DRENSE-616681 format. One record per residue: residue in one letter; x, y, z of N, C-alpha, C, O in turn. Coordinates in steps of 0.2 Angstrom, whole numbers, plus 5000, padded with zeros to 4 digits. Layout:
// residues N
aXYZXYZXYZXYZ
...
This chain:
// residues 177
m495448574562496148604559496548544554496748494556
r496748564548497048524546497948564544498048624543
c498348524542498848544541499248494535499248434537
v499448494532499948474526500648514526500748574525
a501248474528501748494528502348444521502448384522
i502648484516503048444512503648474513503848534513
g504148404513504748414513505148374507504848354502
g505648364507506148324503506748344502506848394505
e507248324498507748344495507548404489507048414486
p508148444490508148504482507848454478508048394478
a507548494474507448454465506648374466506548344461
t506448374470506048314472505448344468504948304466
g505348404467504548434466504048474471503448474471
k504448494476504048524482503648574479503048574478
t504048624476503748684473503448674469502948704470
t503548634463502948644458502348594460501948584456
l502248544468501848524469501448584471500848594469
v501648634477501448684478501148714473500548724473
s501548744469501348784464500648764461500148804461
k500648704458500048684458499548684461498948674458
i499548674468498948694471499048784473499048794479
y499148814471499248884471498848904465498448944466
d498948884460498748894454497748884455497348904451
t497648824460496848804461496648844465496048834467
l496948884469496548934474496248974473496549004469
n495648994475495149024475495249114476495349144481
e495149144470495649204472495949224479495749254483
p496549204477497149204484497349254484497549284480
k497149284492497549334495498149354499498149324505
g498749394496499249404500499149414509498749444512
f499649364513499449404519500249394523500749364521
k500149424527500649424533500649424540500249464542
f500849404544500949394551501649384553501949324553
g501849424554502749434559503149424552503049464548
l503549364551503849354546503649324541503849324535
v503049294542502749234541502349284532502249344532
r502249254528502249284521501749224520501949174522
g501149244515500749164510500349194506500449254504
h499649144506499249164502498649134506498649074508
v498149154506497249144509496749144503496449184500
d496649064504496149044501495549054505495449004508
n494949114507494349114511493749064510493349054514
t493949024504493348984502493448924506493048904511
r493948884506494348824508494648864517494448824522
n494848904518494948924525495748884526496048844529
l495848924520496648904519497148934520497148984516
a497648934522498348994523498848944521499048894524
l498948944512499548934510500448974510500549014506
l500948944516501348984516501848974513501948914511
g502249034510502749064508502649114502502249154503
i502949114498502649164491502749104484503149064483
y502249124481502149094475501849144467501549194467
g501949104463501549154457501849214453501749254449
t502449194457502849224451503349204446503949234445
g503249164445503449124441504249104440504449074435
e504549124447505149094447505449034450505149014455
t505849004448506048934449505948934457505548894460
f506348974462506348964468505848984471505849044469
l505348974475504949034478504748954482505048904482
g504148984486503848944492504048984499503949034501
t504348934503504348964510505348994510505649004515
d505648984503506348994501506249074501506749114502
k505749094501505649174501505449204506505349264506
l505449174511505649194520506249214521506749184519
a506249254526506649274531506949204537506649184542
m507549174535507749134540507549134545507449074548
n507449184549507149204555506349184556506049194561
v506149164550505049164552505149104556504549094558
n505449054558505048984563504649044568504049064568
p505149064573504549084579503749124577503249124580
h503949144572503149204571502849124567502249114568
f503149104563502649024559502248994567501648994569
l502848974571502348944578501848994581501248974583
k501849044581501649084584500649094579500149104582
y500749084573500249094567500048994570499648974574
a500348974568500148894568499848894574499448854574
e499848914581499548914587498748924587498248894590
k498848984580498149034583497548974579496948994579
r497548934576497448874573496548904569496048874570
s496648964566496149014562496048954554495448944552
r496748934552496548914546496848824547497048794552
n496648814541497248764539497648774534497548794529
l498348744535498848764533499248734528499148664529
l499748754523499848714519500848724520500948784522
f501148694519501748724517502348684514502248624514
e502848694512503348664510504248694510504348734506
g504548674512505248694510505448684520505148674525
d506148684518506548694523506748724529506948704534
r506548784527506348824533505948804539505948824545
l505448774537504648784542504648674542504148654544
f505148634539505048564539505448574544505948604543
t505248564549506048514554505548454558504948434557
g505848444563505748364568505248394572504648374573
a505648454575505148494581504448544579503948554582
n504748554574503748614568503348544570502948534575
l503548474563503148434564502748424569502148424568
q503048404575502848384580502448424585502048394589
k502648494586502048554588501448524583501048484585
l501548534576501048534572500448484574499848494576
m500848424574500348374575499948344580499548304581
a500248394585499848404593499248454591498648454594
m499248514586498748564585498348534581497848544582
y498548504575498048484569497948404566498248354568
e497548404563497548334559498048364553498048404548
t498548314554499148324550499148274545498948214545
r499648304539499948244533500648274534500648344535
v501248234533501848254533501948214527501848154526
i502148254522502448224514502848224513503048284510
i503348164513504148194510504048164502504048104501
l504148214498504448194491504948164491505348174496
k505248104485505748084484505848054475505348034472
a506448064472506548054466507148024467507448034472
s507447964460507947924460508347984459508048034457
a508947974460509647994457509648034450509848084449
e509447994446509648004439508948084438509148134435
d508448064441507748104442508048164444507948224442
l508548154451508948224453509348244449509248304449
h509848234446510148234442509948284438510148344437
e509448244435509148294428508948374430509048424427
r508648354433508448414437508548484441508348534441
h509048454442509648504445510048514438510048574436
k510248494434510448514429509948564424510048614420
q509448544426508848594421508948634425509348684422
r508748644432508648724434509348764435509448824438
g509748724433510448774433510648764442511148804444
d510548744446510648734453511448754453511848734448
t511548784460512248794460512748774469513248774472
q511848744469512048714478512648664477512748634472
t512948674482513648614482513348564484512748564486
a513748494485513548424486513648414492513648364495
k513948494497514048474505513348494505512948444508
f513048534503512148564505511848514504511448494508
l511948494497511348424496511448384500510948364503
q511948364502511948294507511748324516511548284520
g511848374515511448404522510648384523510348354527
r510348404517509648434516509248334515508648324516
q510048294513509748234512509548194518509048174519
t510248204524510248194531509648224534509448194539
k509448264531508848304537508448284535508048264539
t508148264527507348214527507648174528507448164534
a508248114527508048054532508148054541507948004544
n508348094543508348104552507448114551507348074556
i507048124549506648174550505948104548505448084552
q506148074543506048014541506047974545505547944546
k506647954548506647904554506447914561506247864565
q506447994562506148014567505248014569505048004575
l504948024563504348014565503847944560503247924561
g504447904556504347834555503347834549503147864544
e502947794554502447784548501947834548501447834545
v502247894550501647934550501747974544501348004540
i502647974542502848014533502047964528501747904530
e502048004523502047974518502548024514502648084514
l502847934507503347964504502847944496502447904495
h503247994493502848004487503348014480503648064480
y503547994476504047974472503348004463502947974459
l503648094465503448124455503748094453504248074456
r503648074447503948034442503648104436504048154434
k503048094435502748124430502348204433502048214439
i502348234428501848294428500948274432500648314436
e500748214430500248174431500448164439500148204443
d500948124440500848114447500748154451500348144455
t501048224450501148304454500348334454500148364459
s499948314448499348354447498948294452498548314456
n499048244452498448184457498748224461498448274462
l499248204466499448224473499148314475499048334481
a499148344469498948424474498248424472497848464475
k498048384468497148364470496848334476496248344478
d497148284478497048234484497348304489496848314492
l497748334490498048374496497448404497497248414503
l497048444490496948534491496048494493495648534496
s495648414491495348394492495348394499494948424503
w495848354501495948334510495748394513495248404516
l496248444513496048504517495648554516495748604517
s495048524511494548574508494048534514493748574517
n494048464515493648434519493648454528493248444533
g494348484526494448494536494248564539494448584544
q493748594534493548664538493248664541493048714544
């Protein structure tokens, strides 16, 4: 079984990337497992964790309960489907190490220039504080340091970059059945 875990600072394109993947799923069906919510593509044996397809700016695992982690780990331990997720709630060093022991795993960290981040925050109308953003930056840097060469860094500057990575990840997951 395979897993793709996507992390990065706010406004680096995590939700946009996974929304692109969601848009290509074959008849996604919603599912629940404890506090875990997501979408299943049975033709690819894929579980996309989080809430997508609503047209909102903040989607994905941001829509899950804050205390979802124990339910997520129980779901992952079942190893019944390939997994894909993004976002702070599940993208932790401890979770990633557990997943790498259970799945063939790609750990993706999305990056963006300071100028791009500033512009994206402005476009989204973010109200996140500088302290919050610094905390996310530190968390991402710590995971990158902890996992080292396992991490794939991607800069998604254009929508084509996002589309190409989405296709690559979906292809890789589809071949892991």
